[in-house]
Backbone atoms as SQL, in Angstrom:
CREATE TABLE atoms (id INTEGER PRIMARY KEY, chain TEXT, resi INTEGER, resn TEXT, atom TEXT, x REAL, y REAL, z REAL);
INSERT INTO atoms VALUES
  (1, 'A', 1, 'MET', 'N', 0.739, -1.161, 0.028),
  (2, 'A', 1, 'MET', 'CA', -0.003, -0.109, 0.031),
  (3, 'A', 1, 'MET', 'C', 0.846, 1.354, 0.183),
  (4, 'A', 2, 'SER', 'N', 0.560, 2.172, -0.622),
  (5, 'A', 2, 'SER', 'CA', 1.329, 3.468, -0.962),
  (6, 'A', 2, 'SER', 'C', 0.405, 4.538, -0.246),
  (7, 'A', 3, 'VAL', 'N', 1.309, 5.436, 0.364),
  (8, 'A', 3, 'VAL', 'CA', 0.384, 6.835, 0.920),
  (9, 'A', 3, 'VAL', 'C', 1.051, 7.939, 0.063),
  (10, 'A', 4, 'ALA', 'N', 0.168, 8.759, -0.299),
  (11, 'A', 4, 'ALA', 'CA', 0.594, 9.933, -1.080),
  (12, 'A', 4, 'ALA', 'C', 0.105, 11.077, -0.356),
  (13, 'A', 5, 'LYS', 'N', 0.816, 12.425, -0.595),
  (14, 'A', 5, 'LYS', 'CA', 0.559, 13.576, -0.053),
  (15, 'A', 5, 'LYS', 'C', 0.435, 14.386, -1.146),
  (16, 'A', 6, 'VAL', 'N', -0.420, 15.528, -0.963),
  (17, 'A', 6, 'VAL', 'CA', -0.606, 16.500, -2.100),
  (18, 'A', 6, 'VAL', 'C', -0.221, 17.943, -1.427),
  (19, 'A', 7, 'ILE', 'N', 0.668, 18.648, -2.401),
  (20, 'A', 7, 'ILE', 'CA', 0.650, 20.019, -1.986),
  (21, 'A', 7, 'ILE', 'C', 0.482, 21.043, -2.960),
  (22, 'A', 8, 'GLU', 'N', 0.183, 22.274, -2.639),
  (23, 'A', 8, 'GLU', 'CA', -0.211, 23.290, -3.645),
  (24, 'A', 8, 'GLU', 'C', 1.095, 24.012, -3.777),
  (25, 'A', 9, 'ILE', 'N', 1.377, 24.337, -4.900),
  (26, 'A', 9, 'ILE', 'CA', 2.508, 25.563, -5.359),
  (27, 'A', 9, 'ILE', 'C', 1.910, 26.417, -6.322),
  (28, 'A', 10, 'MET', 'N', 2.620, 27.595, -6.546),
  (29, 'A', 10, 'MET', 'CA', 2.424, 28.493, -7.668),
  (30, 'A', 10, 'MET', 'C', 3.814, 28.654, -8.339),
  (31, 'A', 11, 'ALA', 'N', 3.583, 28.676, -9.504),
  (32, 'A', 11, 'ALA', 'CA', 4.902, 28.757, -10.550),
  (33, 'A', 11, 'ALA', 'C', 4.516, 29.890, -11.670),
  (34, 'A', 12, 'ASP', 'N', 5.607, 30.461, -11.797),
  (35, 'A', 12, 'ASP', 'CA', 5.393, 31.406, -12.946),
  (36, 'A', 12, 'ASP', 'C', 6.460, 31.341, -14.231),
  (37, 'A', 13, 'SER', 'N', 6.082, 32.082, -15.206),
  (38, 'A', 13, 'SER', 'CA', 6.877, 32.119, -16.312),
  (39, 'A', 13, 'SER', 'C', 6.818, 33.435, -17.333),
  (40, 'A', 14, 'ASP', 'N', 7.952, 33.851, -17.756),
  (41, 'A', 14, 'ASP', 'CA', 7.402, 35.082, -18.882),
  (42, 'A', 14, 'ASP', 'C', 7.000, 34.563, -20.159),
  (43, 'A', 15, 'LYS', 'N', 7.173, 33.237, -20.357),
  (44, 'A', 15, 'LYS', 'CA', 7.057, 32.543, -21.714),
  (45, 'A', 15, 'LYS', 'C', 5.546, 32.012, -22.068),
  (46, 'A', 16, 'SER', 'N', 5.165, 31.134, -21.020),
  (47, 'A', 16, 'SER', 'CA', 3.782, 30.385, -21.360),
  (48, 'A', 16, 'SER', 'C', 3.443, 29.705, -20.074),
  (49, 'A', 17, 'PHE', 'N', 2.119, 29.232, -20.033),
  (50, 'A', 17, 'PHE', 'CA', 1.587, 28.432, -18.951),
  (51, 'A', 17, 'PHE', 'C', 2.158, 27.236, -18.994),
  (52, 'A', 18, 'GLU', 'N', 2.696, 26.464, -20.301),
  (53, 'A', 18, 'GLU', 'CA', 3.281, 25.237, -20.160),
  (54, 'A', 18, 'GLU', 'C', 4.748, 25.453, -19.502),
  (55, 'A', 19, 'ASP', 'N', 5.344, 26.522, -19.918),
  (56, 'A', 19, 'ASP', 'CA', 6.649, 26.661, -19.140),
  (57, 'A', 19, 'ASP', 'C', 6.769, 27.054, -17.654),
  (58, 'A', 20, 'ALA', 'N', 5.619, 27.604, -17.239),
  (59, 'A', 20, 'ALA', 'CA', 5.351, 27.749, -15.807),
  (60, 'A', 20, 'ALA', 'C', 5.011, 26.471, -15.123),
  (61, 'A', 21, 'MET', 'N', 4.288, 25.517, -15.733),
  (62, 'A', 21, 'MET', 'CA', 4.091, 24.110, -15.310),
  (63, 'A', 21, 'MET', 'C', 5.360, 23.454, -15.080),
  (64, 'A', 22, 'GLN', 'N', 6.247, 23.667, -16.337),
  (65, 'A', 22, 'GLN', 'CA', 7.497, 22.696, -16.206),
  (66, 'A', 22, 'GLN', 'C', 8.418, 23.132, -15.243),
  (67, 'A', 23, 'LYS', 'N', 8.509, 24.513, -15.014),
  (68, 'A', 23, 'LYS', 'CA', 9.344, 25.115, -13.902),
  (69, 'A', 23, 'LYS', 'C', 8.969, 24.607, -12.708),
  (70, 'A', 24, 'GLY', 'N', 7.465, 24.568, -12.468),
  (71, 'A', 24, 'GLY', 'CA', 6.865, 24.201, -11.033),
  (72, 'A', 24, 'GLY', 'C', 7.404, 22.736, -10.715),
  (73, 'A', 25, 'LEU', 'N', 7.122, 22.009, -11.803),
  (74, 'A', 25, 'LEU', 'CA', 7.345, 20.520, -11.470),
  (75, 'A', 25, 'LEU', 'C', 8.811, 20.171, -11.235),
  (76, 'A', 26, 'LYS', 'N', 9.567, 20.999, -12.034),
  (77, 'A', 26, 'LYS', 'CA', 11.099, 20.760, -11.850),
  (78, 'A', 26, 'LYS', 'C', 11.821, 21.103, -10.364),
  (79, 'A', 27, 'LYS', 'N', 11.113, 22.315, -10.018),
  (80, 'A', 27, 'LYS', 'CA', 11.301, 22.614, -8.622),
  (81, 'A', 27, 'LYS', 'C', 10.979, 21.824, -7.571),
  (82, 'A', 28, 'ALA', 'N', 9.637, 21.135, -7.877),
  (83, 'A', 28, 'ALA', 'CA', 9.023, 20.094, -6.882),
  (84, 'A', 28, 'ALA', 'C', 10.079, 18.928, -6.696),
  (85, 'A', 29, 'HIS', 'N', 10.566, 18.438, -7.946),
  (86, 'A', 29, 'HIS', 'CA', 11.478, 17.317, -7.991),
  (87, 'A', 29, 'HIS', 'C', 12.706, 17.528, -7.311),
  (88, 'A', 30, 'LYS', 'N', 13.072, 18.725, -7.180),
  (89, 'A', 30, 'LYS', 'CA', 14.496, 19.029, -6.668),
  (90, 'A', 30, 'LYS', 'C', 14.219, 18.896, -4.819),
  (91, 'A', 31, 'SER', 'N', 12.970, 19.250, -4.428),
  (92, 'A', 31, 'SER', 'CA', 12.815, 19.579, -3.236),
  (93, 'A', 31, 'SER', 'C', 12.045, 18.177, -2.462),
  (94, 'A', 32, 'LEU', 'N', 11.411, 17.294, -3.515),
  (95, 'A', 32, 'LEU', 'CA', 10.542, 16.329, -2.816),
  (96, 'A', 32, 'LEU', 'C', 10.877, 15.093, -3.618),
  (97, 'A', 33, 'ASN', 'N', 10.817, 14.016, -2.895),
  (98, 'A', 33, 'ASN', 'CA', 10.977, 12.442, -3.441),
  (99, 'A', 33, 'ASN', 'C', 9.625, 11.916, -3.920),
  (100, 'A', 34, 'ASN', 'N', 9.928, 11.058, -5.056),
  (101, 'A', 34, 'ASN', 'CA', 8.677, 10.339, -5.459),
  (102, 'A', 34, 'ASN', 'C', 7.579, 11.401, -6.143),
  (103, 'A', 35, 'VAL', 'N', 7.730, 12.251, -6.703),
  (104, 'A', 35, 'VAL', 'CA', 6.645, 13.030, -7.259),
  (105, 'A', 35, 'VAL', 'C', 6.022, 12.169, -8.175),
  (106, 'A', 36, 'ARG', 'N', 4.699, 12.157, -8.338),
  (107, 'A', 36, 'ARG', 'CA', 4.159, 11.124, -9.335),
  (108, 'A', 36, 'ARG', 'C', 3.135, 12.044, -10.477),
  (109, 'A', 37, 'GLY', 'N', 2.866, 13.249, -10.040),
  (110, 'A', 37, 'GLY', 'CA', 1.982, 14.038, -11.115),
  (111, 'A', 37, 'GLY', 'C', 1.532, 15.328, -10.318),
  (112, 'A', 38, 'ALA', 'N', 0.731, 15.860, -11.079),
  (113, 'A', 38, 'ALA', 'CA', 0.092, 17.233, -10.825),
  (114, 'A', 38, 'ALA', 'C', -0.990, 17.740, -11.353),
  (115, 'A', 39, 'TRP', 'N', -1.946, 18.337, -11.070),
  (116, 'A', 39, 'TRP', 'CA', -3.124, 18.998, -11.735),
  (117, 'A', 39, 'TRP', 'C', -2.914, 20.248, -11.460),
  (118, 'A', 40, 'ILE', 'N', -3.386, 21.018, -12.628),
  (119, 'A', 40, 'ILE', 'CA', -3.618, 22.601, -12.727),
  (120, 'A', 40, 'ILE', 'C', -4.907, 22.910, -11.952),
  (121, 'A', 41, 'GLU', 'N', -4.825, 23.727, -10.828),
  (122, 'A', 41, 'GLU', 'CA', -6.010, 24.158, -10.312),
  (123, 'A', 41, 'GLU', 'C', -6.573, 25.733, -10.859),
  (124, 'A', 42, 'GLY', 'N', -5.502, 26.349, -11.389),
  (125, 'A', 42, 'GLY', 'CA', -6.015, 27.810, -11.984),
  (126, 'A', 42, 'GLY', 'C', -4.751, 28.209, -12.714),
  (127, 'A', 43, 'GLN', 'N', -5.116, 29.134, -13.644),
  (128, 'A', 43, 'GLN', 'CA', -4.138, 30.028, -14.356),
  (129, 'A', 43, 'GLN', 'C', -4.357, 31.167, -14.223),
  (130, 'A', 44, 'LYS', 'N', -3.439, 32.015, -14.491),
  (131, 'A', 44, 'LYS', 'CA', -3.517, 33.647, -14.437),
  (132, 'A', 44, 'LYS', 'C', -2.624, 34.264, -15.011),
  (133, 'A', 45, 'VAL', 'N', -2.832, 35.462, -15.583),
  (134, 'A', 45, 'VAL', 'CA', -1.831, 36.296, -16.324),
  (135, 'A', 45, 'VAL', 'C', -1.544, 37.591, -15.809),
  (136, 'A', 46, 'ILE', 'N', -0.385, 38.057, -15.831),
  (137, 'A', 46, 'ILE', 'CA', -0.181, 39.511, -15.527),
  (138, 'A', 46, 'ILE', 'C', 0.081, 40.256, -16.631),
  (139, 'A', 47, 'CYS', 'N', -0.308, 41.626, -16.634),
  (140, 'A', 47, 'CYS', 'CA', -0.096, 42.509, -17.968),
  (141, 'A', 47, 'CYS', 'C', 0.239, 43.690, -17.491),
  (142, 'A', 48, 'ASP', 'N', 1.055, 44.293, -18.506),
  (143, 'A', 48, 'ASP', 'CA', 1.430, 45.650, -18.221),
  (144, 'A', 48, 'ASP', 'C', 0.366, 46.627, -18.673),
  (145, 'A', 49, 'ALA', 'N', 0.525, 48.042, -18.789),
  (146, 'A', 49, 'ALA', 'CA', -0.302, 49.132, -18.742),
  (147, 'A', 49, 'ALA', 'C', -1.001, 49.259, -20.269),
  (148, 'A', 50, 'GLU', 'N', -0.279, 48.592, -21.232),
  (149, 'A', 50, 'GLU', 'CA', -0.606, 48.567, -22.614),
  (150, 'A', 50, 'GLU', 'C', -1.382, 47.094, -22.760),
  (151, 'A', 51, 'GLY', 'N', -1.613, 46.265, -21.684),
  (152, 'A', 51, 'GLY', 'CA', -2.505, 45.271, -21.928),
  (153, 'A', 51, 'GLY', 'C', -1.488, 43.922, -22.589),
  (154, 'A', 52, 'ASN', 'N', -0.323, 44.066, -22.440),
  (155, 'A', 52, 'ASN', 'CA', 0.551, 43.015, -22.961),
  (156, 'A', 52, 'ASN', 'C', 0.699, 42.056, -21.790),
  (157, 'A', 53, 'ILE', 'N', 0.798, 40.738, -21.964),
  (158, 'A', 53, 'ILE', 'CA', 0.933, 39.833, -20.922),
  (159, 'A', 53, 'ILE', 'C', 2.441, 39.773, -20.463),
  (160, 'A', 54, 'THR', 'N', 2.819, 40.039, -19.455),
  (161, 'A', 54, 'THR', 'CA', 4.246, 39.999, -18.793),
  (162, 'A', 54, 'THR', 'C', 4.454, 38.628, -18.069),
  (163, 'A', 55, 'GLU', 'N', 3.515, 38.048, -17.643),
  (164, 'A', 55, 'GLU', 'CA', 3.809, 36.805, -16.790),
  (165, 'A', 55, 'GLU', 'C', 2.716, 35.949, -16.981),
  (166, 'A', 56, 'TYR', 'N', 2.810, 34.502, -16.784),
  (167, 'A', 56, 'TYR', 'CA', 1.981, 33.494, -16.798),
  (168, 'A', 56, 'TYR', 'C', 2.166, 32.899, -15.532),
  (169, 'A', 57, 'ARG', 'N', 1.034, 32.498, -14.781),
  (170, 'A', 57, 'ARG', 'CA', 1.061, 31.877, -13.539),
  (171, 'A', 57, 'ARG', 'C', 0.280, 30.669, -13.534),
  (172, 'A', 58, 'VAL', 'N', 0.723, 29.698, -12.924),
  (173, 'A', 58, 'VAL', 'CA', -0.143, 28.617, -12.684),
  (174, 'A', 58, 'VAL', 'C', -0.222, 27.835, -11.091),
  (175, 'A', 59, 'GLN', 'N', -1.400, 27.673, -10.751),
  (176, 'A', 59, 'GLN', 'CA', -1.732, 26.966, -9.399),
  (177, 'A', 59, 'GLN', 'C', -1.673, 25.798, -9.668),
  (178, 'A', 60, 'MET', 'N', -0.700, 24.920, -8.970),
  (179, 'A', 60, 'MET', 'CA', -0.903, 23.437, -9.333),
  (180, 'A', 60, 'MET', 'C', -0.814, 22.672, -7.827),
  (181, 'A', 61, 'LYS', 'N', -1.545, 21.571, -7.877),
  (182, 'A', 61, 'LYS', 'CA', -1.290, 20.467, -6.934),
  (183, 'A', 61, 'LYS', 'C', -0.563, 19.390, -7.352),
  (184, 'A', 62, 'VAL', 'N', 0.563, 19.191, -6.425),
  (185, 'A', 62, 'VAL', 'CA', 1.568, 18.215, -6.722),
  (186, 'A', 62, 'VAL', 'C', 1.446, 17.074, -5.913),
  (187, 'A', 63, 'THR', 'N', 1.402, 15.906, -6.338),
  (188, 'A', 63, 'THR', 'CA', 1.335, 14.541, -5.615),
  (189, 'A', 63, 'THR', 'C', 2.534, 13.821, -5.588),
  (190, 'A', 64, 'PHE', 'N', 2.889, 13.474, -4.266),
  (191, 'A', 64, 'PHE', 'CA', 4.238, 12.686, -4.187),
  (192, 'A', 64, 'PHE', 'C', 3.874, 11.596, -3.190),
  (193, 'A', 65, 'VAL', 'N', 4.604, 10.423, -3.543),
  (194, 'A', 65, 'VAL', 'CA', 4.407, 9.119, -2.556),
  (195, 'A', 65, 'VAL', 'C', 5.296, 9.079, -1.379),
  (196, 'A', 66, 'LEU', 'N', 4.879, 9.001, -0.169),
  (197, 'A', 66, 'LEU', 'CA', 5.792, 9.138, 1.031),
  (198, 'A', 66, 'LEU', 'C', 6.482, 7.936, 1.164),
  (199, 'A', 67, 'GLY', 'N', 7.681, 7.809, 1.492),
  (200, 'A', 67, 'GLY', 'CA', 8.558, 6.415, 1.418),
  (201, 'A', 67, 'GLY', 'C', 8.309, 5.733, 2.453);
């Protein structure tokens, strides 16, 4: 039997939502053992005064198995 834990993290990128997800998962893998997956709870963009997107943010839940 496995026991898993879920944590919530925020990640950002100036390129895309996909890049933000990749950065978040890579950071999670550096800090946690046995990361098994993630799901995206929300997405948000930050824009400048002209309406240009300057940052993509994702709110994600990461699942990892406890040893």
